Each structure stands twice: as C-alpha cells, then as structure tokens.
C-alpha positions as CSV (number, residue, x, y, z in Angstrom):
1,M,80.8,15.7,-41.7
2,A,79.2,14.9,-37.9
3,P,82.1,13.8,-35.2
4,P,81.8,10.6,-34.6
5,R,80.0,9.4,-31.5
6,H,82.6,8.2,-28.9
7,R,81.3,5.2,-27.0
8,D,84.1,4.9,-24.8
9,R,83.7,5.9,-20.9
10,G,86.7,7.3,-20.2
11,F,85.8,10.0,-22.3
12,S,83.6,11.9,-19.9
13,R,85.4,13.1,-16.7
14,R,81.9,13.0,-15.5
15,I,81.7,9.2,-15.4
16,Q,84.8,8.3,-14.4
17,Y,84.4,10.2,-11.3
18,G,81.1,8.7,-10.7
19,L,82.9,5.6,-10.8
20,F,85.6,6.6,-8.7
21,F,83.0,7.5,-5.8
22,G,81.0,4.6,-6.3
23,Y,84.0,2.1,-5.7
24,V,85.1,4.1,-2.9
25,G,81.7,4.3,-1.3
26,A,81.5,0.8,-2.0
27,A,84.6,-0.2,-0.4
28,A,83.9,2.1,2.7
29,G,80.4,0.4,3.1
30,I,82.6,-3.1,3.3
31,V,84.7,-1.5,5.7
32,A,82.3,-0.1,7.9
33,G,80.2,-3.5,7.8
34,L,83.3,-5.6,8.7
35,A,84.0,-2.9,11.4
36,L,80.6,-3.6,13.2
37,V,80.9,-7.3,12.8
38,L,84.1,-7.3,14.7
39,I,82.8,-4.6,17.3
40,A,79.8,-6.8,17.7
41,R,81.8,-9.8,18.2
42,F,84.7,-8.9,20.3
43,D,83.0,-5.7,22.1
44,P,79.4,-6.3,22.9
45,L,78.9,-3.1,24.7
46,A,80.3,-0.8,22.2
47,F,78.0,-2.1,19.6
48,Q,75.1,-1.8,21.7
49,G,76.1,2.1,21.9
50,I,76.3,2.1,18.3
51,R,73.0,0.4,17.8
52,G,71.2,2.7,20.3
53,L,72.8,5.9,18.4
54,A,71.5,4.4,15.2
55,I,67.7,4.3,17.1
56,D,68.2,7.9,18.0
57,L,69.2,9.0,14.3
58,T,66.1,6.9,13.0
59,A,63.5,7.6,15.6
60,P,62.5,11.2,13.8
61,L,62.0,9.2,10.2
62,S,60.2,6.7,12.1
63,G,57.7,9.1,13.7
64,A,57.2,11.3,10.5
65,G,56.9,7.5,8.3
66,R,54.5,6.9,11.2
67,G,52.4,9.8,11.3
68,V,52.1,9.5,7.2
69,V,50.6,6.2,7.8
70,R,48.4,7.2,10.7
71,G,47.5,10.0,8.2
72,A,46.8,7.9,5.4
73,T,45.0,5.3,7.6
74,E,42.6,8.1,9.0
75,V,42.1,9.5,5.2
76,G,41.0,5.9,4.4
77,S,38.9,5.5,7.4
78,D,37.3,8.9,6.4
79,F,36.7,7.6,3.2
80,G,35.4,4.3,4.4
81,G,33.0,6.1,6.5
82,Y,31.7,8.4,3.9
83,F,30.9,5.4,1.8
84,G,29.8,3.7,4.5
85,A,27.3,6.3,5.6
86,I,26.1,6.6,1.9
87,D,25.3,2.8,2.2
88,E,23.6,3.3,5.5
89,N,21.5,6.2,4.2
90,R,20.1,4.1,1.5
91,R,19.4,1.6,3.8
92,L,17.6,3.9,5.9
93,K,15.7,5.1,2.9
94,A,14.4,1.9,1.9
95,E,13.5,1.3,5.4
96,L,11.5,4.4,5.6
97,K,9.9,3.9,2.0
98,D,9.2,0.5,3.5
99,L,7.4,2.1,6.7
100,R,5.4,4.9,4.5
101,R,3.8,1.7,2.5
102,G,3.1,0.2,5.7
103,I,1.4,3.1,7.0
104,I,-0.7,3.8,3.8
105,A,-1.4,0.0,4.1
106,G,-2.7,0.6,7.9
107,H,-4.8,3.5,6.7
108,V,-6.6,1.5,3.9
109,A,-7.3,-1.3,6.2
110,A,-8.5,1.4,9.2
111,M,-10.9,2.8,6.4
112,E,-12.2,-0.6,5.3
113,N,-13.0,-1.3,9.2
114,V,-14.6,1.6,9.3
115,R,-16.8,1.2,6.5
116,L,-17.4,-2.7,7.8
117,K,-18.7,-1.5,11.0
118,R,-20.9,1.1,9.6
119,L,-22.4,-1.5,7.3
120,L,-22.6,-3.7,10.1
121,H,-24.1,-1.1,12.6
122,V,-26.8,-0.6,10.2
123,I,-28.4,-3.8,9.5
124,E,-31.2,-4.5,11.7
125,P,-30.7,-7.2,14.5
126,S,-33.4,-9.1,12.7
127,A,-31.7,-9.3,9.4
128,Q,-28.4,-10.3,9.9
129,P,-26.3,-10.6,6.8
130,V,-25.9,-14.2,5.0
131,T,-22.3,-12.7,3.8
132,V,-20.4,-9.1,3.7
133,A,-18.3,-9.0,0.6
134,R,-16.4,-6.5,-1.7
135,I,-18.1,-5.1,-4.7
136,V,-15.6,-6.0,-7.4
137,G,-17.3,-4.1,-10.4
138,S,-20.4,-2.4,-11.7
139,D,-22.2,-2.1,-15.5
140,L,-23.7,1.0,-15.6
141,S,-23.9,0.8,-19.4
142,G,-27.1,1.0,-21.2
143,A,-30.5,0.6,-19.3
144,R,-29.1,-2.6,-17.7
145,R,-27.5,-1.8,-14.2
146,Y,-25.8,-4.5,-12.6
147,A,-23.1,-4.7,-10.1
148,T,-20.6,-7.8,-9.4
149,L,-20.0,-9.2,-6.0
150,G,-17.1,-11.1,-4.8
151,A,-19.0,-14.0,-2.9
152,G,-21.3,-16.8,-4.4
153,R,-22.9,-19.8,-3.8
154,A,-20.1,-21.0,-1.4
155,D,-20.8,-18.2,0.8
156,G,-24.6,-18.9,0.9
157,V,-25.7,-16.4,-1.5
158,R,-28.6,-17.3,-3.5
159,A,-30.6,-15.5,-6.3
160,G,-33.4,-13.2,-4.8
161,M,-31.6,-12.1,-2.1
162,P,-31.5,-8.2,-1.1
163,V,-28.2,-6.4,-1.2
164,R,-27.5,-3.4,1.0
165,G,-24.7,-1.1,1.6
166,P,-24.0,1.2,4.6
167,D,-26.5,4.2,3.0
168,G,-29.2,1.7,1.7
169,L,-30.3,-0.8,-0.7
170,I,-28.1,-1.5,-3.4
171,G,-30.8,-4.0,-5.4
172,R,-30.8,-8.1,-5.1
173,I,-28.9,-11.0,-6.4
174,A,-29.6,-12.2,-10.2
175,E,-27.3,-14.8,-10.8
176,T,-24.8,-16.5,-8.7
177,G,-21.5,-18.6,-9.3
178,S,-19.5,-20.3,-7.0
179,H,-17.7,-17.3,-5.8
180,A,-18.9,-14.3,-7.2
181,A,-22.6,-13.0,-8.0
182,R,-24.3,-10.4,-10.0
183,V,-26.5,-7.8,-8.6
184,L,-29.8,-6.3,-10.2
185,L,-29.5,-2.6,-9.1
186,V,-32.6,-1.0,-8.1
187,T,-31.8,1.7,-10.7
188,D,-32.1,-1.1,-13.4
189,G,-35.0,-0.8,-16.3
190,G,-36.6,-4.2,-14.9
191,S,-36.1,-3.5,-11.4
192,S,-39.1,-2.8,-8.7
193,V,-39.1,-2.3,-4.9
194,P,-42.0,-2.1,-3.0
195,L,-41.6,1.1,-0.6
196,R,-43.3,3.3,1.4
197,V,-42.6,7.1,2.4
198,A,-40.9,7.1,5.9
199,R,-42.7,10.9,6.4
200,T,-46.2,9.6,6.0
201,G,-46.4,5.8,5.6
202,Q,-47.6,6.0,2.0
203,P,-47.3,2.9,0.1
204,A,-45.6,3.4,-3.3
205,L,-43.7,1.3,-6.0
206,G,-40.2,2.1,-7.2
207,E,-38.8,1.3,-10.5
208,G,-35.4,1.7,-11.9
209,H,-35.7,4.0,-14.7
210,G,-32.1,2.8,-16.4
211,D,-30.7,5.9,-16.1
212,G,-29.4,6.0,-12.6
213,T,-33.0,7.3,-10.9
214,I,-35.6,5.5,-9.5
215,E,-39.3,6.2,-10.4
216,L,-41.8,6.3,-7.8
217,H,-45.8,5.4,-8.4
218,A,-48.2,6.2,-5.5
219,T,-50.5,2.9,-5.1
220,A,-52.9,5.1,-3.0
221,L,-54.9,7.7,-4.5
222,G,-55.7,10.9,-2.9
223,G,-53.6,13.8,-1.0
224,Q,-49.8,14.4,-2.3
225,P,-48.1,11.6,-1.9
226,F,-44.5,12.9,-2.5
227,R,-42.5,16.0,-1.3
228,R,-39.2,16.9,-2.3
229,G,-36.7,15.4,0.0
230,D,-39.3,12.5,1.1
231,V,-36.9,9.2,2.0
232,A,-38.4,6.1,0.7
233,V,-37.8,3.1,2.4
234,T,-39.0,-1.0,1.8
235,S,-42.2,-1.6,2.9
236,G,-41.2,-5.5,3.3
237,V,-44.3,-6.1,1.3
238,G,-43.6,-9.1,-1.6
239,G,-41.4,-11.0,0.8
240,V,-37.9,-10.2,-1.0
241,Y,-36.5,-7.0,0.8
242,P,-36.7,-6.7,4.6
243,A,-38.8,-3.8,5.7
244,G,-37.3,-0.5,6.6
245,V,-34.1,-0.5,4.5
246,P,-33.5,2.9,3.2
247,V,-33.9,3.1,-0.7
248,A,-34.0,6.8,-2.3
249,V,-34.6,10.4,-1.8
250,V,-37.1,12.0,-3.5
251,T,-35.6,14.8,-6.1
252,S,-38.7,16.2,-8.1
253,V,-42.4,15.7,-7.8
254,S,-44.9,15.5,-10.6
255,G,-48.9,14.6,-9.1
256,E,-48.7,11.1,-8.1
257,L,-45.4,10.4,-9.6
258,A,-41.8,11.3,-8.4
259,S,-38.1,11.1,-9.3
260,A,-35.5,9.8,-7.1
261,R,-32.1,9.6,-6.2
262,P,-31.0,6.2,-4.8
263,L,-28.6,6.7,-1.6
264,A,-26.6,3.8,-2.4
265,D,-24.2,4.2,-5.0
266,P,-22.4,0.9,-5.5
267,T,-19.7,3.1,-7.8
268,N,-18.2,4.8,-4.8
269,L,-19.0,1.1,-2.3
270,D,-16.1,-1.2,-1.5
271,F,-18.3,-3.5,0.6
272,A,-22.1,-4.6,0.6
273,A,-23.9,-6.9,2.6
274,V,-26.2,-9.9,1.8
275,L,-29.3,-10.1,3.4
276,P,-31.8,-13.1,3.7
277,E,-35.1,-12.7,2.0
278,A,-37.8,-11.2,4.2
279,I,-39.9,-13.9,5.8
280,V,-43.4,-13.3,5.1
281,V,-45.7,-14.2,7.8
282,P,-49.1,-15.5,6.2
283,P,-52.4,-13.9,7.4
284,P,-54.7,-15.7,9.7
285,P,-57.5,-17.8,8.1
286,P,-60.9,-16.0,8.0
287,P,-63.4,-16.9,10.7
288,T,-65.5,-19.8,9.6
289,G,-68.8,-18.0,11.2
290,R,-69.2,-20.9,13.4
291,H,-69.9,-20.0,17.2
292,N,-69.7,-22.0,20.1
C-alpha cells in the first residue's frame, strides 16, 4: 500500500528553514526600517549620508534601466518611422498617379488644341465657321454614310450647311436636333458635290459610291480630264459648298470617269467645322438692246 501523504509542514526541513529565514528577514527589515526612522528623526545629517549611499548604489541600475527604456523608445520610434514611411510612400504614389493622369489629360488637351488650330487655320476668311463641334459618332454600314455632330439648332446649325475637317470636305448637314446633327458624308450613295480639278480647273461632279469612295464624272467633253493623284476641290457651283475646299484625290482613271478617295475621314477626326452655305451672286441681267 502507498504511504500516506503527509500534509504537515513540519515534516519537511526545507519548509521549516524557509519559514525561519523568512521570519528573520522580516524582523530584520522591520528593525532596519525603525532604525532609519529614528536616524532621520534624531540625526538628519547621518540620514542624508545614508540616502547618498543608496543613490550611489542604485545609480548603475537606474542608468541601465534608462538605457533599456531609451533603447525600447528608439526601437519604437524606428518602427513608427518605418510604418510612417510606408504611409508616406503610399501617399506619394497616389500623388504621382494623379500627376500622371494630369499630364495625360494635358497632352490630350494639347493635341485637341493643335487639331482645332489646324482646323481653323485652313478655313478661308470668307467662310468663317458657324460652329466647331466634336464628331461623336459615324455610321458607315451599307450604302448610307452618316456622321453625328455634337452641335444642333441651338448652335446655329441648319440643314444643308457644309461640314469640313482639317483635310477637306466631310459632307453637309442632313438633319438637326437641338444639340446634335446628322451629317450626310460625301461618300454616301445619295451625295453629289460640284467639283473642279485643281490641276486644270476641269469641272466635274463627285458622287458618293456608298463604299467609302467617290466617283468623278467629267462635265466637259474632250481631252483627258483626270490623272491619278489629281486633287478635286469644290467649285462653288450650286450655292451649297464654298469654292476651293479639298474633297478627294484620284486613285484610278477610266476614260471620263475616275475613282477618288476622300481626303477627310470622319472616323479619324475629333472635330469638324460647320460652314455657312455659299452665297450665290446672281448673274447680271442681259442687256435690253437699247442704246442711248
């Protein structure tokens, strides 16, 4: 059978010695405390010396503790600086992203300004635009060729007004809304523009083919009216288009007919100018045959 467990503290000498020295230490502490109180009460000078000795003894420990605290503070500061640097880095990256967006927007605005200046530069002083607006869409499906312009009746746009880009004639206004308009392109199957060949002055008629090209018909017989590379411009006949606006360049010739490529491509344009209709000056009246 297992021996019974003794719960009496006196059974262990180690416990007995521990209790004895604990009592002795407590008594010595009480005696030392009373002695310090009596010395401080009846001999202040001696008590100051004791305090000085205590300060000398605890100074190294205080210095070591302060070094530990300072080191911990510096480590904490380093950690704080590290995380602060992370936040600062994120903030700077966000600012850099915003600056890049601003630079890109500035480049886009500069390009649009260049295009607008180029567009306004090629317009003749006698044909100042009614308005300059953005091309917001184009419909090139089938034989119908239209573009949508971001300007309408509120901007002075009316049906029949010619529309041009920096490179040449785009078409004419077919329908208008309050703030938008449809442009019938020169390549539309129902479009026809009175032209002349810039090289020779030969009159011609340009008709849209509905496939992105223009067919030129010579209106005066004789000679060879077209050559490959000829530029056709508006003649001003008919009172719709002002004279001298580039329209197309000849790509192939077949007798008195020629196929031409339009110079202005609305799918690659951002802006277009709406021009007033040409003013047709009526011819002078024929002489009556009477003489004074």
